[in-house]
C-alpha positions in Angstrom: 29.1 -15.6 -5.8 27.8 -19.2 -6.3 27.4 -20.5 -2.9 25.9 -24.1 -3.8 29.3 -25.1 -5.8 31.6 -23.3 -3.4 33.9 -25.2 -1.3 34.1 -24.9 2.5 37.4 -23.0 2.1 35.9 -20.7 -0.3 33.0 -19.8 1.8 35.3 -19.2 4.8 37.3 -16.9 2.8 34.3 -14.9 1.7 32.7 -15.0 5.2 36.2 -13.4 6.6 36.2 -10.8 3.9 32.5 -9.7 4.2 32.8 -9.7 8.1 35.6 -7.5 7.9 33.8 -5.4 5.3 30.8 -5.4 7.8 32.8 -4.2 10.8 34.1 -1.2 8.5 30.6 -0.3 7.8 29.6 -0.4 11.6 32.6 2.0 12.4 31.0 4.5 10.2 28.2 4.8 12.9 25.5 5.5 10.1 21.9 6.5 10.8 19.9 5.6 7.8 16.0 4.8 7.6 14.4 2.7 4.7 11.6 1.6 7.0 8.3 3.5 5.8 6.9 4.6 2.5 6.5 8.2 3.5 7.1 11.1 1.0 10.6 13.1 1.2 10.5 16.7 2.2 11.2 17.4 -1.6 7.9 16.0 -2.4 6.0 17.5 0.4 7.5 20.9 -0.8 5.6 20.5 -4.2 2.3 21.4 -2.3 3.5 24.4 -0.3 1.4 26.5 -2.7 -1.9 25.3 -0.8 -0.8 27.5 2.0 -2.9 30.6 1.7 -4.5 29.5 -1.5 -8.3 30.3 -0.3 -7.2 34.1 0.4 -10.1 34.3 2.7 -12.9 32.9 0.4 -14.1 29.8 2.2 -17.1 29.3 -0.2 -17.5 26.3 -2.5 -19.1 26.7 -6.0 -22.6 26.2 -4.6 -22.1 28.7 -1.8 -21.4 26.2 1.1 -19.3 28.0 3.9 -16.6 25.4 4.4 -15.9 26.8 7.8 -19.2 25.3 9.4 -20.7 22.1 10.4 -22.2 19.6 7.9 -21.5 17.9 4.7 -20.8 14.2 5.4 -20.1 13.4 1.9 -17.7 16.2 1.5 -17.7 19.0 -0.9 -18.5 18.5 -4.6 -15.3 19.7 -5.8 -13.1 17.3 -4.0 -15.4 14.3 -4.6 -14.7 15.1 -8.2 -11.0 14.6 -7.6 -11.5 11.7 -5.7 -13.9 10.2 -8.6 -10.9 10.8 -10.9 -8.5 9.0 -8.9 -10.6 6.0 -8.2 -12.5 5.9 -11.8 -15.8 5.8 -9.9 -18.8 8.2 -10.6 -18.7 11.4 -8.4 -22.1 10.6 -6.9 -20.5 7.4 -5.5 -17.5 9.2 -3.7 -17.5 10.1 -0.1 -14.6 12.7 0.8 -13.4 12.3 4.5 -10.4 13.6 6.6 -6.7 13.2 6.0 -6.6 9.2 6.3 -7.7 6.4 4.1 -6.7 4.2 6.8 -9.1 5.8 9.2 -11.9 5.3 6.4 -10.9 1.7 6.1 -11.1 1.0 9.6 -14.3 2.9 10.2 -15.9 0.8 7.2 -14.7 -2.2 8.6 -15.9 -1.4 12.0 -19.2 -0.6 10.6 -19.4 -4.0 8.6 -18.2 -5.9 11.7 -20.6 -4.4 14.5 -23.6 -2.9 12.6 -23.6 -4.2 9.0 -23.5 -2.2 5.8 -26.9 -3.5 4.7 -28.8 -3.7 7.9 -28.3 -5.2 11.3 -28.6 -8.9 10.0 -25.6 -8.2 7.9 -23.2 -7.5 10.6 -20.1 -9.9 10.5 -20.3 -10.1 14.3 -23.4 -11.9 14.4 -21.4 -15.1 13.1 -19.1 -17.5 15.1 -16.2 -16.8 12.9 -14.9 -14.0 10.5 -12.2 -14.5 8.0 -10.6 -12.2 5.5 -8.3 -13.0 2.6 -4.7 -11.3 2.8 -2.7 -11.5 -0.4 1.0 -11.9 0.5 3.3 -10.3 0.6 1.1 -7.4 1.6 0.5 -4.1 3.7 1.1 -4.7 7.5 -1.3 -1.9 8.2 -4.2 -3.8 6.6 -3.4 -6.8 8.5 -3.3 -4.9 11.9 -6.8 -3.6 11.4 -8.0 -7.2 10.9 -6.0 -8.2 14.2 -7.4 -5.3 16.2 -11.0 -6.3 15.5 -10.3 -10.0 15.8 -10.9 -11.1 12.3 -8.8 -14.4 11.2 -6.6 -13.7 8.4 -6.1 -16.3 5.7 -3.1 -15.7 3.1 -3.3 -16.0 -0.4 -0.3 -16.0 -2.8 0.5 -13.1 -5.1 1.2 -13.4 -8.7 2.5 -11.1 -11.4 -1.0 -10.4 -12.2 -2.5 -10.1 -8.6 -3.8 -12.4 -6.1 -3.9 -16.0 -7.1 -7.5 -16.0 -8.1 -7.8 -19.7 -8.6 -7.1 -19.9 -4.8 -9.3 -16.9 -4.1 -12.3 -18.3 -5.9 -12.2 -21.7 -4.5 -11.9 -20.3 -0.8 -14.6 -17.5 -1.3 -17.1 -20.1 -2.7 -16.5 -22.8 -0.1 -16.3 -20.9 3.0 -18.8 -18.1 3.8 -17.1 -17.4 6.8 -14.7 -15.5 4.6 -16.0 -11.8 4.6 -13.7 -10.0 2.3 -10.4 -9.4 0.8 -7.6 -6.8 1.1 -6.3 -5.5 -2.3 -3.8 -2.9 -3.3 -4.5 -3.2 -7.0 -1.9 -0.8 -8.7 1.7 -0.9 -7.4 0.8 -3.4 -4.9 2.5 -3.0 -1.4 5.3 -4.4 -1.6 5.5 -6.2 -4.7 4.6 -3.2 -7.3 2.2 -5.6 -9.2 -0.6 -3.9 -11.2 -3.6 -6.3 -11.3 -4.6 -7.4 -14.7 -7.8 -6.9 -16.4 -8.9 -10.5 -16.1 -7.9 -10.4 -12.2 -9.9 -7.1 -11.7 -12.9 -9.0 -13.6 -12.6 -12.1 -11.4 -12.4 -10.0 -8.4 -15.6 -8.1 -9.3 -17.2 -11.5 -10.1 -16.7 -12.9 -6.4 -20.1 -11.2 -5.2 -21.8 -13.8 -7.3 -20.5 -16.7 -5.2 -19.2 -15.2 -1.8 -21.3 -14.5 1.2 -24.0 -11.8 0.8 -22.0 -9.5 3.3 -18.6 -10.1 1.6 -16.9 -7.2 0.8 -13.4 -6.6 -0.9 -11.5 -3.5 0.5 -9.7 -2.0 -2.6 -7.1 0.2 -1.4 -5.9 2.0 -4.5 -3.4 3.9 -2.5 -0.9 4.5 -5.5 -3.4 4.7 -8.2 -1.6 7.8 -9.8 1.7 7.2 -8.5 3.5 6.4 -11.6 7.1 6.4 -12.4 6.8 5.3 -16.1 5.8 7.9 -19.0 3.5 5.1 -20.2 2.2 3.4 -17.1 0.1 0.2 -17.3 -3.6 1.2 -16.9 -5.7 -0.4 -14.0 -9.0 -1.5 -15.0 -11.9 0.1 -13.3 -13.2 -2.1 -10.6 -16.5 0.0 -10.1 -17.3 -0.7 -14.0 -16.4 -4.3 -13.6 -18.7 -4.8 -10.6 -21.6 -2.9 -12.5 -21.0 -5.2 -15.5 -21.2 -8.2 -13.1 -24.1 -6.9 -11.1 -22.2 -7.0 -8.0 -21.7 -3.4 -7.0 -22.2 -4.0 -3.2 -19.2 -6.2 -3.1 -16.3 -3.8 -3.2 -15.5 -0.6 -1.4 -12.8 1.5 -2.9 -10.4 3.8 -0.9 -7.6 6.3 -1.8 -6.3 9.5 -0.4 -3.9 12.4 -1.3 -1.6 11.5 1.5 1.3 10.8 -0.7 0.0 13.4 -3.4 -0.1 16.5 -1.1 0.7 16.9 2.4 0.8 13.3 4.2 -0.6 14.6 7.3 -3.0 17.0 6.0 -4.4 15.2 3.0 -7.9 14.1 2.0 -9.4 10.5 2.0 -11.8 9.0 -0.3 -14.2 6.1 -0.2 -16.2 4.9 -3.4 -19.0 2.5 -3.0 -22.4 1.6 -4.0 -25.3 3.8 -3.2 -26.5 0.9 -0.7 -23.0 0.5 0.9 -22.7 4.4 1.1 -26.1 4.7 2.9 -25.4 1.9 5.4 -21.9 3.3 6.1 -22.9 6.9 6.6 -25.8 5.8 8.8 -23.1 5.0 11.5 -20.6 7.8 10.3 -23.3 10.3 11.3 -22.5 9.4 14.8 -18.8 9.8 14.6 -18.8 13.1 13.1 -20.8 15.9 12.1 -18.7 16.5 8.9 -15.0 16.3 7.6 -12.5 19.3 7.2 -14.0 21.0 4.4 -11.6 23.9 4.5 -8.7 21.4 3.8 -10.9 19.8 1.0 -11.4 23.3 -0.6 -7.6 24.1 -0.5 -7.0 20.9 -2.4 -9.9 21.4 -4.9 -8.5 24.8 -5.6 -5.0 23.6 -5.9 -6.1 20.9 -8.5 -8.8 23.1 -10.1 -6.8 23.4 -13.5 -7.3 20.6 -16.1 -4.3 18.0 -16.0 -3.0 19.7 -12.9 -3.0 16.4 -10.8 -1.0 14.5 -13.7 1.5 17.3 -14.0 1.7 17.6 -10.2 2.5 13.7 -10.0 5.1 13.9 -12.6 7.0 16.0 -10.4 6.5 13.4 -7.7 8.0 10.7 -10.2 11.2 13.0 -11.0 12.0 13.0 -7.3 11.3 9.4 -6.6 12.8 7.6 -9.7 16.6 8.4 -9.0 16.1 6.6 -5.4 14.3 3.7 -7.0 17.1 3.7 -9.9 19.7 3.5 -7.0 18.2 0.5 -5.4 17.7 -1.3 -8.5 21.1 -0.8 -9.6 22.7 -2.0 -6.3 20.6 -5.3 -6.5 21.3 -5.9 -10.1 25.1 -5.5 -9.6 25.2 -7.7 -6.4 22.5 -10.3 -7.4 21.7 -10.1 -11.0 24.0 -13.3 -11.7 23.3 -15.4 -8.5 20.5 -16.8 -6.4 21.3 -14.8 -3.3 18.2 -12.6 -3.9 15.1 -12.0 -5.8 13.2 -8.5 -6.2 10.5 -6.9 -8.1 10.9 -3.9 -10.2 7.9 -1.7 -9.9 6.9 1.0 -12.4 5.4 3.0 -9.6 4.3 3.2 -6.0 6.6 3.4 -2.9 8.3 0.2 -2.4 10.7 -2.6 -3.6 10.0 -6.1 -2.3 13.2 -8.3 -1.9 13.2 -11.9 -1.0 16.5 -13.2 0.4 17.0 -17.0 0.5 14.8 -18.9 2.8 15.5 -18.3 6.5 17.4 -15.2 6.3 15.2 -12.0 6.2 15.4 -11.5 9.9 19.1 -12.0 10.2 19.5 -9.4 7.3 17.3 -6.8 9.1 19.2 -7.6 12.3 22.7 -7.0 10.7 21.4 -3.9 8.9 20.2 -2.5 11.8 23.0 -3.0 13.8 25.1 -1.4 11.0 23.0 1.8 11.2 20.2 1.0 8.5 16.7 0.6 9.7 14.5 -1.6 7.6 11.0 -2.8 8.0 10.7 -5.7 10.4 11.1 -9.0 8.6 7.6 -10.7 8.6 5.8 -7.2 8.4 4.6 -8.0 4.9 2.6 -11.2 6.4 -0.3 -11.4 8.9 0.7 -11.6 12.3 4.2 -10.8 11.3 4.7 -14.3 10.3 6.8 -15.0 7.0 6.7 -18.9 6.7 9.8 -18.6 4.5 11.5 -15.8 6.5 12.6 -14.3 3.2 10.7 -11.1 2.4 11.9 -7.7 2.9 10.2 -4.2 2.0 12.6 -1.6 1.0 11.2 2.0 1.1 13.7 4.2 -0.6 11.5 7.6 -0.8 12.6 9.6 2.4 16.5 9.4 2.3 18.4 11.5 -0.4 19.7 9.6 -3.4 23.2 9.7 -1.6 21.8 8.3 1.5 19.9 5.5 -0.5 23.1 4.7 -2.3 24.9 4.4 1.1 22.2 2.5 2.6 22.0 -0.1 -0.3 25.8 -0.8 0.0 25.1 -1.8 3.5 22.2 -3.9 2.7 23.9 -5.7 0.0 26.9 -6.5 2.4 24.4 -7.8 5.1 22.5 -10.2 2.4 25.8 -11.4 1.3 27.1 -12.1 4.7 24.0 -13.8 6.2 23.7 -16.1 3.1 27.5 -16.9 3.3 27.3 -17.7 7.0 24.0 -19.8 6.2 25.8 -21.9 3.6 28.9 -22.6 6.1 26.5 -23.7 8.7 24.5 -26.1 6.3 
């Protein structure tokens, strides 16, 4: 379907055929959902053996009774698992509750109101606070900034991560920029894995940025590989240590998409100075995390190699869903310019770009046909995609058959919106 060279008559015929196809789809009264990157029930069931795993023994290896108060850093056994996921020293890892988003919000709030390195480092003492946001990116990150009144500045993503030429220039020239969001492995939604060079350049930002600049390194998909030979992500902790910028990065991860999404364990890795500054405020918020849940997880992953084996089971469930999406996109748009997409080797999303000006219309058409998609613009700060092109596809929750049905609808909606745009030109 070559729209640029098609006659008005051909476009009109395509529109008529696609409109009829679309009405037939609507008549099916579908109810399918590709909106959020959640684990499917099959994936959640992989961790059911955690139920009852403690068998009445609530003591950690050092004798701590996990039923009681205390232990702001979390238990040692789960800190070790966090260190494995984040490739950071165990003594620099804090284990919290079930949500890494909570830890990120708390860390940003502490940096904003109280400062991670003393009261003088608080961002709120300055007239303007800005954060760099690689786009397309994660809507919940943007929402945290918006909630705290932090101005967001977009940075384009490349195949190797954020455009570091742009990042370095902005950070060096504007010390109102206090940080940057990063999803370094299987970036949400593009699936990009940051290159070794990008990791090194991000680590070096601390040399030219404001003293209270912090990268929020959300490695949410660090072990969510779909390939048998995944691309390795360089350790940002090691890169910062080599650059002498240990205080410039805060790392986050969780088991939310590894075990139970609503009952996992979140991790934060940071320099000793950052951890001390964070815990100074955290101590007013909590007496300690849910150590019983932490111990359940530690026992579940006690055997060497068990985490990797567990994630291979996740991959076996997810891969057919990704394959279905990619197969439909390739068949429909592989030989034309109606859409472009990223093919990720892990994570939870596939990023699709329509022709400029069509994302909202495609999402609207799909919704009316019974397929819910993430709102167009969600992958940009303030919900504003300047090109109105990016759509995030999240195929993990529906069954493979449901993904297949949803993608048939999606393809029809993209084609119909594209033809109507060309007719109106």
